[in-house]
DOVEXKOL-578861 format. One record per residue (C-alpha): residue number from 1; x, z, y. Coordinates in nm, 4 decimals, m for minus. Each point is the difference from the previous one (the first is absolute). Example, Ala and Ser with C-alpha at 12.3 -4.5 7.8 and 13.67 -1.06 7.14 Angstrom:
REM residues 2
{1; {1.2300; 0.7800; m0.4500}}
{2; {0.1370; m0.0660; 0.3440}}
END
This chain:
REM residues 466
{1; {m4.2962; 2.3825; 0.8238}}
{2; {m0.2498; 0.2725; 0.0725}}
{3; {0.1033; 0.2461; 0.2774}}
{4; {m0.1329; 0.2830; m0.2046}}
{5; {0.2459; m0.0532; m0.2728}}
{6; {0.3039; 0.0708; 0.2040}}
{7; {0.0560; 0.3618; m0.0490}}
{8; {0.3383; 0.0150; 0.1588}}
{9; {0.2095; m0.1867; 0.2715}}
{10; {0.2936; 0.0811; 0.2383}}
{11; {0.3259; m0.0918; 0.1402}}
{12; {0.3089; 0.0040; m0.2067}}
{13; {0.1997; 0.1843; 0.2672}}
{14; {m0.2510; 0.3001; m0.0495}}
{15; {m0.0310; m0.0263; m0.3956}}
{16; {0.2605; m0.2087; m0.2010}}
{17; {m0.0601; m0.1881; m0.2928}}
{18; {0.1547; 0.2504; m0.2351}}
{19; {m0.2400; 0.2844; 0.1126}}
{20; {m0.3085; m0.2263; m0.0220}}
{21; {0.0711; m0.1166; m0.3525}}
{22; {0.0716; 0.3827; m0.1235}}
{23; {m0.3568; 0.0872; 0.1617}}
{24; {m0.1893; m0.2608; m0.1785}}
{25; {0.1776; 0.0661; m0.3145}}
{26; {m0.0766; 0.3597; 0.0187}}
{27; {m0.3516; m0.0612; 0.0506}}
{28; {m0.0238; m0.2687; m0.2551}}
{29; {m0.1560; m0.2527; 0.2371}}
{30; {m0.1303; m0.3343; m0.0980}}
{31; {0.0400; m0.2906; 0.2340}}
{32; {0.2232; m0.2228; 0.1968}}
{33; {0.2841; 0.1126; 0.2594}}
{34; {0.0835; m0.2322; 0.2662}}
{35; {0.3340; 0.0602; 0.1836}}
{36; {0.0580; m0.2398; 0.2875}}
{37; {0.3260; m0.0364; 0.2143}}
{38; {0.0348; m0.3116; 0.2403}}
{39; {m0.0702; m0.3077; m0.2054}}
{40; {0.0416; 0.1769; m0.3266}}
{41; {m0.2985; 0.1508; m0.1787}}
{42; {0.0458; 0.1893; m0.3489}}
{43; {m0.3169; 0.0741; m0.1915}}
{44; {0.0174; 0.2549; m0.2982}}
{45; {m0.2858; 0.0286; m0.2465}}
{46; {m0.0504; 0.3630; m0.1454}}
{47; {m0.2045; 0.0994; m0.2960}}
{48; {m0.0219; 0.4002; m0.0265}}
{49; {0.2879; 0.0271; 0.2034}}
{50; {0.2280; m0.2344; m0.1929}}
{51; {0.1212; m0.3262; 0.1209}}
{52; {m0.1583; m0.3134; m0.2024}}
{53; {0.0599; m0.2747; 0.2441}}
{54; {0.2101; m0.1234; 0.3008}}
{55; {m0.0040; m0.2904; 0.2249}}
{56; {0.2164; m0.0907; 0.3237}}
{57; {m0.1110; m0.2181; 0.2656}}
{58; {0.2319; m0.1714; 0.2526}}
{59; {0.2739; m0.0041; m0.2722}}
{60; {0.0440; m0.3263; m0.1789}}
{61; {m0.0075; 0.0369; m0.3898}}
{62; {0.3168; m0.0478; m0.1499}}
{63; {0.0367; m0.2852; m0.2735}}
{64; {0.0387; 0.2159; m0.3078}}
{65; {m0.0150; m0.3075; m0.2264}}
{66; {0.2817; m0.1744; 0.1711}}
{67; {0.2114; 0.3272; 0.0018}}
{68; {m0.0545; 0.0436; m0.3620}}
{69; {0.1346; m0.3724; m0.0489}}
{70; {0.2933; 0.0842; 0.1790}}
{71; {0.0696; 0.2986; m0.2207}}
{72; {m0.0665; m0.2095; m0.3219}}
{73; {m0.2818; 0.2251; m0.0977}}
{74; {m0.2456; m0.2957; 0.0382}}
{75; {0.0137; m0.3649; m0.0512}}
{76; {m0.0999; m0.2579; 0.2731}}
{77; {m0.2774; m0.1685; m0.2036}}
{78; {m0.1661; 0.3402; m0.0670}}
{79; {0.0435; 0.1244; 0.3519}}
{80; {m0.1714; m0.3391; 0.1234}}
{81; {m0.2777; 0.0477; m0.2249}}
{82; {m0.0637; 0.3800; 0.1021}}
{83; {0.0389; m0.1075; 0.3837}}
{84; {m0.2728; m0.2607; m0.0392}}
{85; {m0.2503; 0.2611; m0.1761}}
{86; {0.1035; 0.3004; 0.2423}}
{87; {0.0298; m0.2000; 0.3440}}
{88; {0.2635; 0.2249; 0.1500}}
{89; {m0.1722; 0.3485; m0.1138}}
{90; {0.2641; 0.2166; m0.1372}}
{91; {m0.2298; 0.2294; m0.1824}}
{92; {m0.1774; m0.3042; m0.1812}}
{93; {0.3509; m0.1350; m0.0771}}
{94; {0.1118; 0.2923; m0.1912}}
{95; {m0.3333; 0.0380; m0.1822}}
{96; {0.0189; m0.3530; m0.1136}}
{97; {0.3679; 0.0255; m0.1060}}
{98; {m0.1334; 0.3029; m0.2268}}
{99; {m0.2874; m0.2076; m0.1259}}
{100; {0.2120; m0.2699; m0.1407}}
{101; {0.2725; 0.2498; m0.1268}}
{102; {0.2612; m0.0951; 0.2495}}
{103; {0.0398; 0.3484; 0.1401}}
{104; {m0.0950; 0.3460; m0.1775}}
{105; {m0.2763; 0.2095; 0.1534}}
{106; {0.2598; 0.2721; 0.0397}}
{107; {0.2097; m0.2110; 0.2194}}
{108; {m0.2845; m0.1070; 0.2348}}
{109; {m0.0983; 0.3576; 0.0146}}
{110; {0.3525; 0.0872; 0.1346}}
{111; {m0.0033; m0.2695; 0.2416}}
{112; {m0.3389; 0.0786; 0.1373}}
{113; {0.1362; 0.3622; 0.0317}}
{114; {0.3139; m0.1135; 0.1714}}
{115; {m0.2056; m0.1990; 0.2534}}
{116; {m0.2302; 0.2912; 0.0712}}
{117; {0.3086; 0.2203; 0.0599}}
{118; {0.1754; m0.2453; 0.1826}}
{119; {m0.2868; m0.0790; 0.2757}}
{120; {m0.0642; 0.3799; 0.0364}}
{121; {0.3456; 0.0546; 0.0435}}
{122; {0.0033; m0.2489; 0.3146}}
{123; {m0.3223; 0.1331; 0.1357}}
{124; {0.1439; 0.3706; m0.0060}}
{125; {0.2475; m0.1251; 0.2747}}
{126; {m0.2744; m0.1290; 0.2249}}
{127; {m0.0064; 0.2324; 0.3299}}
{128; {m0.2893; m0.1715; 0.2035}}
{129; {m0.3071; m0.0964; m0.1739}}
{130; {m0.3312; 0.0828; m0.1103}}
{131; {m0.1883; 0.1046; m0.3288}}
{132; {m0.3700; 0.0168; m0.1336}}
{133; {m0.1315; 0.1005; m0.3413}}
{134; {m0.3374; m0.1379; m0.1342}}
{135; {m0.1471; 0.1695; m0.2939}}
{136; {m0.1394; m0.1687; m0.3055}}
{137; {0.1342; m0.3467; 0.0981}}
{138; {0.2197; m0.1592; m0.2908}}
{139; {m0.0079; m0.3658; m0.0450}}
{140; {0.3668; m0.0571; m0.0102}}
{141; {0.0790; m0.2031; m0.3456}}
{142; {0.3057; 0.1571; m0.1691}}
{143; {0.1146; 0.0534; m0.3329}}
{144; {0.1964; 0.3033; 0.1192}}
{145; {m0.0511; 0.3203; m0.2142}}
{146; {m0.0697; 0.3179; 0.2103}}
{147; {0.3066; 0.1572; 0.1766}}
{148; {0.0245; 0.3398; 0.0883}}
{149; {0.0489; 0.0355; 0.4030}}
{150; {0.2625; 0.2629; m0.0235}}
{151; {0.2383; m0.2028; m0.2481}}
{152; {m0.0350; m0.3080; 0.2081}}
{153; {0.0659; 0.1858; 0.3394}}
{154; {0.3227; 0.1500; m0.1411}}
{155; {0.1374; m0.3198; m0.1133}}
{156; {m0.1217; m0.1651; 0.3333}}
{157; {0.1723; 0.2780; 0.2032}}
{158; {0.3110; m0.0384; m0.2116}}
{159; {0.0273; m0.3681; 0.0726}}
{160; {m0.0727; 0.0413; 0.3597}}
{161; {0.2903; 0.2607; 0.0395}}
{162; {0.2318; m0.2273; m0.1826}}
{163; {m0.0800; m0.2738; 0.2593}}
{164; {0.0814; 0.2352; 0.2706}}
{165; {0.3317; 0.0753; m0.1597}}
{166; {0.0791; m0.3703; m0.0253}}
{167; {m0.0669; m0.0308; 0.3819}}
{168; {0.2068; 0.3077; 0.0812}}
{169; {0.2972; m0.1695; m0.1996}}
{170; {0.0058; m0.2728; 0.2380}}
{171; {m0.1665; m0.2791; m0.1837}}
{172; {m0.2044; m0.0776; 0.2869}}
{173; {0.0238; m0.3655; m0.0502}}
{174; {m0.2249; 0.0122; m0.3209}}
{175; {m0.3592; 0.0605; 0.0327}}
{176; {m0.3155; m0.0224; m0.2131}}
{177; {m0.0445; m0.3520; 0.1226}}
{178; {0.3654; m0.1235; m0.0288}}
{179; {0.0399; m0.3186; m0.1994}}
{180; {0.3346; m0.0875; m0.1786}}
{181; {0.1249; m0.2992; m0.1869}}
{182; {0.2858; m0.1176; m0.1958}}
{183; {0.2938; m0.1349; 0.2018}}
{184; {0.0431; m0.3997; m0.0445}}
{185; {0.3334; 0.0532; m0.1356}}
{186; {0.1014; 0.2723; m0.2549}}
{187; {0.3468; m0.0584; m0.1297}}
{188; {0.0187; 0.3119; m0.2010}}
{189; {m0.1373; 0.0175; m0.3340}}
{190; {m0.2555; 0.2835; 0.0130}}
{191; {0.0365; 0.0978; m0.3544}}
{192; {0.3393; 0.1272; 0.0686}}
{193; {m0.0904; 0.2478; 0.2919}}
{194; {m0.1466; 0.2484; m0.2154}}
{195; {m0.3312; 0.0107; 0.1597}}
{196; {m0.2696; 0.2230; m0.1466}}
{197; {m0.3154; m0.1558; m0.1373}}
{198; {m0.1880; 0.1494; 0.3077}}
{199; {0.2382; m0.1660; 0.2210}}
{200; {m0.0564; m0.3228; m0.2047}}
{201; {m0.3555; 0.0118; 0.0241}}
{202; {0.0094; 0.0242; 0.3846}}
{203; {0.2378; m0.2746; m0.0056}}
{204; {m0.2831; m0.2116; m0.1803}}
{205; {m0.2292; 0.0741; 0.2294}}
{206; {0.1617; m0.0809; 0.3105}}
{207; {m0.1354; m0.3492; 0.0472}}
{208; {m0.0401; m0.0182; 0.3567}}
{209; {m0.3799; 0.0903; m0.0248}}
{210; {m0.0591; 0.3171; m0.1292}}
{211; {0.0193; 0.3164; 0.2158}}
{212; {0.1698; 0.3089; m0.0700}}
{213; {m0.3344; 0.1644; m0.0589}}
{214; {m0.1150; m0.2779; m0.2339}}
{215; {0.3410; 0.0503; m0.2060}}
{216; {m0.0729; 0.3551; m0.0480}}
{217; {m0.3283; m0.0717; m0.1357}}
{218; {0.1089; m0.2639; m0.2586}}
{219; {0.2692; 0.2476; m0.1344}}
{220; {m0.2209; 0.3201; 0.0599}}
{221; {0.2839; 0.1497; 0.1535}}
{222; {0.0184; 0.2336; 0.3441}}
{223; {0.0604; m0.2139; 0.3016}}
{224; {0.2964; 0.2126; 0.0933}}
{225; {0.1611; m0.0982; m0.3206}}
{226; {m0.0524; m0.3505; 0.0657}}
{227; {0.1414; 0.0258; 0.3397}}
{228; {0.3236; 0.1534; m0.1364}}
{229; {0.0363; m0.2740; m0.2826}}
{230; {m0.0798; m0.2539; 0.2844}}
{231; {0.2874; 0.1484; 0.2036}}
{232; {0.2535; m0.0256; m0.2823}}
{233; {m0.0991; m0.3571; m0.0627}}
{234; {0.0724; m0.0761; 0.3664}}
{235; {0.3396; 0.1749; m0.0305}}
{236; {0.0783; m0.2324; m0.3018}}
{237; {m0.0968; m0.2861; 0.2299}}
{238; {m0.2632; m0.1091; m0.2759}}
{239; {m0.3221; m0.0094; 0.2567}}
{240; {m0.0610; 0.0001; 0.3419}}
{241; {m0.2971; 0.1189; 0.2139}}
{242; {m0.2181; m0.2535; 0.1187}}
{243; {m0.0246; m0.0211; 0.3846}}
{244; {m0.3678; m0.1239; 0.0418}}
{245; {0.0247; m0.0515; 0.3587}}
{246; {0.3163; m0.2093; m0.0279}}
{247; {m0.1568; m0.2051; m0.2664}}
{248; {m0.3076; m0.0563; 0.1863}}
{249; {0.2190; m0.1429; 0.3013}}
{250; {0.2046; m0.1967; m0.2726}}
{251; {m0.3152; m0.1549; m0.1527}}
{252; {m0.1380; m0.1015; 0.3480}}
{253; {0.3108; m0.1764; 0.0957}}
{254; {0.0247; m0.1897; m0.3209}}
{255; {m0.3500; m0.0912; 0.0143}}
{256; {0.0415; m0.1411; 0.3529}}
{257; {0.3139; m0.2015; m0.1140}}
{258; {m0.2093; m0.1431; m0.2859}}
{259; {m0.2859; m0.1178; 0.2342}}
{260; {0.2517; m0.1430; 0.2538}}
{261; {0.1428; m0.2055; m0.2721}}
{262; {m0.3556; m0.1121; m0.1287}}
{263; {m0.0664; m0.1058; 0.3740}}
{264; {0.3154; m0.1979; 0.0086}}
{265; {m0.0576; m0.1546; m0.3520}}
{266; {m0.3538; m0.1163; 0.1158}}
{267; {0.1615; m0.1683; 0.3105}}
{268; {0.2352; m0.2156; m0.1785}}
{269; {m0.2688; m0.1388; m0.2070}}
{270; {m0.0812; m0.2406; 0.2632}}
{271; {0.3268; m0.1848; m0.0513}}
{272; {m0.0399; m0.3813; 0.0228}}
{273; {0.3062; m0.0869; m0.2564}}
{274; {0.1550; 0.1374; m0.2962}}
{275; {0.3267; 0.0890; 0.1846}}
{276; {m0.2032; 0.1777; 0.2707}}
{277; {m0.1730; 0.1878; m0.2740}}
{278; {0.3114; 0.0994; m0.1659}}
{279; {0.1703; 0.1034; 0.3133}}
{280; {m0.3119; 0.2120; 0.0845}}
{281; {0.0220; 0.1754; m0.3145}}
{282; {0.3733; 0.0556; 0.0616}}
{283; {m0.0785; 0.1579; 0.3429}}
{284; {m0.2637; 0.2024; m0.1385}}
{285; {0.2203; 0.1340; m0.2829}}
{286; {0.2855; 0.0863; 0.2277}}
{287; {m0.2262; 0.2020; 0.2442}}
{288; {m0.1659; 0.1995; m0.3034}}
{289; {0.3568; 0.0673; m0.1288}}
{290; {0.1276; 0.1185; 0.3457}}
{291; {m0.3298; 0.1972; 0.0422}}
{292; {0.0721; 0.1979; m0.3335}}
{293; {0.3704; 0.0579; 0.1094}}
{294; {m0.1227; 0.1468; 0.3380}}
{295; {m0.2442; 0.2241; m0.1752}}
{296; {0.2831; 0.1236; m0.2584}}
{297; {0.2211; 0.0568; 0.2922}}
{298; {m0.2604; 0.2679; 0.0870}}
{299; {m0.1269; 0.1317; m0.3342}}
{300; {0.3024; m0.0422; m0.2367}}
{301; {0.0308; 0.3254; m0.1971}}
{302; {0.3812; 0.0438; 0.0879}}
{303; {m0.0919; m0.0331; 0.3632}}
{304; {m0.2998; 0.2566; 0.0310}}
{305; {0.0831; 0.3224; 0.1602}}
{306; {0.2968; m0.1002; 0.1798}}
{307; {m0.1295; m0.0196; 0.3496}}
{308; {0.0908; m0.3079; 0.2096}}
{309; {0.2379; m0.2184; m0.1835}}
{310; {0.2093; m0.2664; 0.1886}}
{311; {m0.1205; m0.3380; m0.0781}}
{312; {0.3366; m0.1496; m0.1305}}
{313; {m0.0161; 0.2773; m0.2689}}
{314; {m0.3694; m0.1008; m0.0829}}
{315; {0.1203; m0.3719; m0.0098}}
{316; {0.3020; 0.0825; m0.2260}}
{317; {m0.2175; 0.2007; m0.2378}}
{318; {m0.2529; m0.3049; m0.0265}}
{319; {0.2685; m0.2348; m0.0559}}
{320; {0.1594; 0.2065; m0.3042}}
{321; {m0.3198; 0.0371; m0.1634}}
{322; {m0.1264; m0.3617; 0.0386}}
{323; {0.2712; m0.2329; 0.0492}}
{324; {0.1086; m0.0001; m0.3544}}
{325; {m0.3206; m0.1070; m0.1134}}
{326; {0.0042; m0.3056; 0.2354}}
{327; {0.3311; m0.0993; m0.1234}}
{328; {m0.0943; 0.0188; m0.3699}}
{329; {m0.3067; m0.2210; 0.0580}}
{330; {0.2518; m0.2555; 0.1881}}
{331; {0.2379; 0.0088; m0.2721}}
{332; {m0.2490; m0.0090; m0.3022}}
{333; {m0.2919; m0.2187; 0.1082}}
{334; {m0.0446; m0.0941; 0.3622}}
{335; {0.3222; m0.0900; 0.1582}}
{336; {m0.1447; m0.1132; 0.3282}}
{337; {m0.0384; 0.4006; 0.0694}}
{338; {0.3834; m0.0427; 0.0636}}
{339; {m0.0792; m0.0941; 0.3327}}
{340; {m0.2173; 0.2891; 0.0703}}
{341; {0.1557; 0.3305; 0.1291}}
{342; {m0.0300; 0.3553; 0.0962}}
{343; {0.0364; 0.0552; 0.3916}}
{344; {m0.0356; 0.3629; 0.1166}}
{345; {m0.2407; 0.0796; m0.2881}}
{346; {m0.2049; m0.3067; 0.0170}}
{347; {m0.0061; m0.3179; m0.1832}}
{348; {0.1242; m0.3055; 0.1806}}
{349; {m0.1536; m0.3311; m0.1302}}
{350; {0.0651; m0.1854; 0.3205}}
{351; {0.2342; m0.2586; m0.2118}}
{352; {m0.3013; m0.0689; m0.2188}}
{353; {m0.2281; m0.0302; 0.2631}}
{354; {0.1976; m0.2424; 0.1957}}
{355; {0.1156; m0.2266; m0.3015}}
{356; {m0.2265; m0.2690; 0.1475}}
{357; {0.2774; m0.0901; 0.2541}}
{358; {0.2519; m0.0800; m0.2573}}
{359; {m0.2360; m0.1052; m0.3259}}
{360; {m0.2840; m0.2488; m0.0134}}
{361; {m0.2740; m0.1016; m0.2313}}
{362; {m0.0043; 0.0843; m0.3670}}
{363; {0.3236; 0.2055; 0.0407}}
{364; {m0.1505; 0.2110; 0.2697}}
{365; {m0.3136; 0.0592; m0.1962}}
{366; {0.2052; 0.0986; m0.3230}}
{367; {0.2137; 0.2652; 0.1822}}
{368; {m0.3160; 0.1464; 0.1530}}
{369; {m0.1651; 0.0213; m0.3333}}
{370; {0.2756; 0.1693; m0.1437}}
{371; {0.0061; 0.2367; 0.2826}}
{372; {m0.3640; 0.0892; m0.0408}}
{373; {0.0663; 0.1084; m0.3418}}
{374; {0.3109; 0.1903; 0.0784}}
{375; {m0.1532; 0.2014; 0.2591}}
{376; {m0.3085; 0.0816; m0.2048}}
{377; {0.2071; 0.1367; m0.2563}}
{378; {0.2072; 0.1988; 0.2420}}
{379; {m0.3262; 0.1269; 0.1911}}
{380; {m0.1225; 0.1196; m0.3569}}
{381; {0.3462; 0.1963; m0.0643}}
{382; {m0.0173; 0.1543; 0.3556}}
{383; {m0.3447; 0.1365; m0.0242}}
{384; {0.0507; 0.1357; m0.3579}}
{385; {0.3225; 0.1703; 0.1028}}
{386; {m0.1592; 0.1231; 0.3183}}
{387; {m0.3104; 0.1493; m0.1688}}
{388; {0.1881; 0.1551; m0.2848}}
{389; {0.2219; 0.1580; 0.2207}}
{390; {m0.2522; 0.1182; 0.2837}}
{391; {m0.2783; 0.1152; m0.2233}}
{392; {0.0704; m0.0529; m0.3541}}
{393; {m0.2853; 0.0027; m0.2628}}
{394; {m0.2476; 0.1712; 0.1865}}
{395; {m0.3560; m0.0417; 0.1233}}
{396; {0.1338; m0.1502; 0.3272}}
{397; {0.2151; m0.2237; m0.1877}}
{398; {m0.2609; m0.1502; m0.2102}}
{399; {m0.2403; m0.0471; 0.2940}}
{400; {0.2617; m0.2025; 0.1896}}
{401; {0.0972; m0.1851; m0.3149}}
{402; {m0.3596; m0.1346; m0.0267}}
{403; {m0.0048; m0.1180; 0.3583}}
{404; {0.3542; m0.1582; m0.0511}}
{405; {m0.1266; m0.1907; m0.3192}}
{406; {m0.2894; m0.1332; 0.2099}}
{407; {0.2345; m0.1408; 0.2619}}
{408; {0.2544; m0.1379; m0.2502}}
{409; {m0.2917; m0.1815; m0.1606}}
{410; {m0.0680; m0.1714; 0.3299}}
{411; {0.3805; m0.1058; m0.0011}}
{412; {m0.0224; m0.1263; m0.3560}}
{413; {m0.3240; m0.2239; 0.0959}}
{414; {0.2124; m0.1552; 0.2762}}
{415; {0.2984; m0.0748; m0.2395}}
{416; {m0.2620; m0.1279; m0.2478}}
{417; {m0.1721; m0.2135; 0.2320}}
{418; {0.3506; m0.1774; 0.0678}}
{419; {0.1143; m0.0131; m0.3598}}
{420; {m0.3502; m0.1802; m0.0477}}
{421; {0.0776; m0.2521; 0.2964}}
{422; {0.3706; m0.0414; m0.1204}}
{423; {m0.1358; m0.0787; m0.3721}}
{424; {m0.2298; m0.2628; 0.1336}}
{425; {0.2521; m0.1473; 0.2213}}
{426; {0.2495; m0.0260; m0.2860}}
{427; {m0.2629; m0.1334; m0.2342}}
{428; {m0.0817; m0.2856; 0.2367}}
{429; {0.3717; m0.0699; 0.0335}}
{430; {0.0348; m0.0327; m0.3749}}
{431; {m0.2998; m0.2276; m0.0422}}
{432; {0.1376; m0.2423; 0.2526}}
{433; {0.3244; m0.0031; m0.1979}}
{434; {m0.1332; 0.0320; m0.3614}}
{435; {m0.3627; m0.1075; m0.0044}}
{436; {m0.0326; 0.0822; m0.3748}}
{437; {0.1131; 0.3567; m0.0019}}
{438; {m0.1909; 0.1713; 0.2770}}
{439; {m0.0996; 0.3253; m0.1910}}
{440; {0.3581; 0.0708; m0.1089}}
{441; {0.1341; m0.0290; 0.3481}}
{442; {m0.2586; 0.2581; 0.1364}}
{443; {0.1130; 0.2648; m0.2700}}
{444; {0.3809; m0.0595; 0.0610}}
{445; {m0.0405; 0.0080; 0.3606}}
{446; {m0.2200; 0.2930; m0.0176}}
{447; {0.2323; 0.2128; m0.2113}}
{448; {0.3240; m0.0903; 0.1964}}
{449; {m0.1204; m0.0435; 0.3626}}
{450; {0.3430; 0.0150; 0.1457}}
{451; {0.1465; m0.2902; m0.1857}}
{452; {0.0113; m0.2426; 0.2852}}
{453; {0.2745; m0.1838; 0.1987}}
{454; {0.0401; 0.2990; 0.2475}}
{455; {0.1059; 0.2365; m0.2876}}
{456; {0.3286; m0.1806; m0.0826}}
{457; {0.1458; 0.1726; 0.3000}}
{458; {0.2345; 0.2751; m0.0977}}
{459; {m0.0199; 0.3307; 0.2028}}
{460; {0.3190; m0.0722; 0.1459}}
{461; {m0.1438; m0.3350; 0.1393}}
{462; {m0.2972; 0.1920; 0.1182}}
{463; {0.2092; 0.2458; 0.2025}}
{464; {0.1999; m0.2698; 0.1768}}
{465; {m0.3128; m0.2048; 0.0804}}
{466; {m0.1398; 0.3474; 0.1592}}
END
């Protein structure tokens, strides 16, 4: 950019943005105004003193298409088609929607006007920074119809004043970057609460990813108004404010547990016999379950913000939450789990791990195999409940779910390897007993792998043996 094109620059403390824009409008200047404060830069394009374009650097562009989908103003297939064309450019996205008749030109203009007003309202609050105006430089692509500076400033100042009122009312926990999400369990019928349409719209957008600023843009509603609606939803226990620092810590802790369990799983693959292989899987699954329980004892929703909690209280909380699920599994499918108990908030599988002292051969292998299946089912239950409670349906939750599914696929592979071994062994035994029906023997034993001599023992007999 040529130095001679710069006809005005200075410090925001000397001359504020409001005065700068008024001067440029009165003199009907054409060019670009650049205002910088810290990492943020606001570029405003003017033509004959009117605003014809605006761009913000250092601020991520909101996903306007996703927000329109949440508000049922756009369906996902059309949103995806638009996203592929625009590649994240909001102005292109809006123009594309108008081109295909999925949005009116009038709505696009209103949205672009609101974006300009919102951005200038933020910049009016900047105290430290610099500005520079370069004449005759307009290259910004925009479908925005020219806007009068005075009308934009009037609305931007009103929004800035309303935000200051919000802060003075004590809502300091809500900022422009606040992210809210639905609470995991909402027992109330939202329709019976008498919420306004505005409140319902804010609730629809509280998905754990969108900032307060983005919600305001989607609804074309002043940020102060969105903050008050969020405060109302918080009072009704319909949403919560996401603690990003806590979630980063939580995500790191869960990731470490998964990595540790993957290492244990890799170690037990060196087992020399089927019994050792199954025993290694049982040990790994128990370690993983207990790792998750320890984690939840720190990050469980009802335990947060209460300071240092006695370990016995944490243990009772964990047992109340997960022991009924273990009991249900033992009663419905895997009776071997009746020998697993909770001790001080941890799963104690010692009776299963020491079965080899009282049971041998095929019976031992059958018990081990049932224990593996039961613990895999319980592990899935624990993680699902833990994730739902701690982060809900959020971006963090989806990221952790991906990592979890990868780990579970490794466990499933180990289980399948044993199933293949078991099917081949049963097929060989069947051939030796019935040479003419080998194929049928493979199918029967694969579908019913637990039908062998050891399974004739009742749960009571197993408990006495252990």
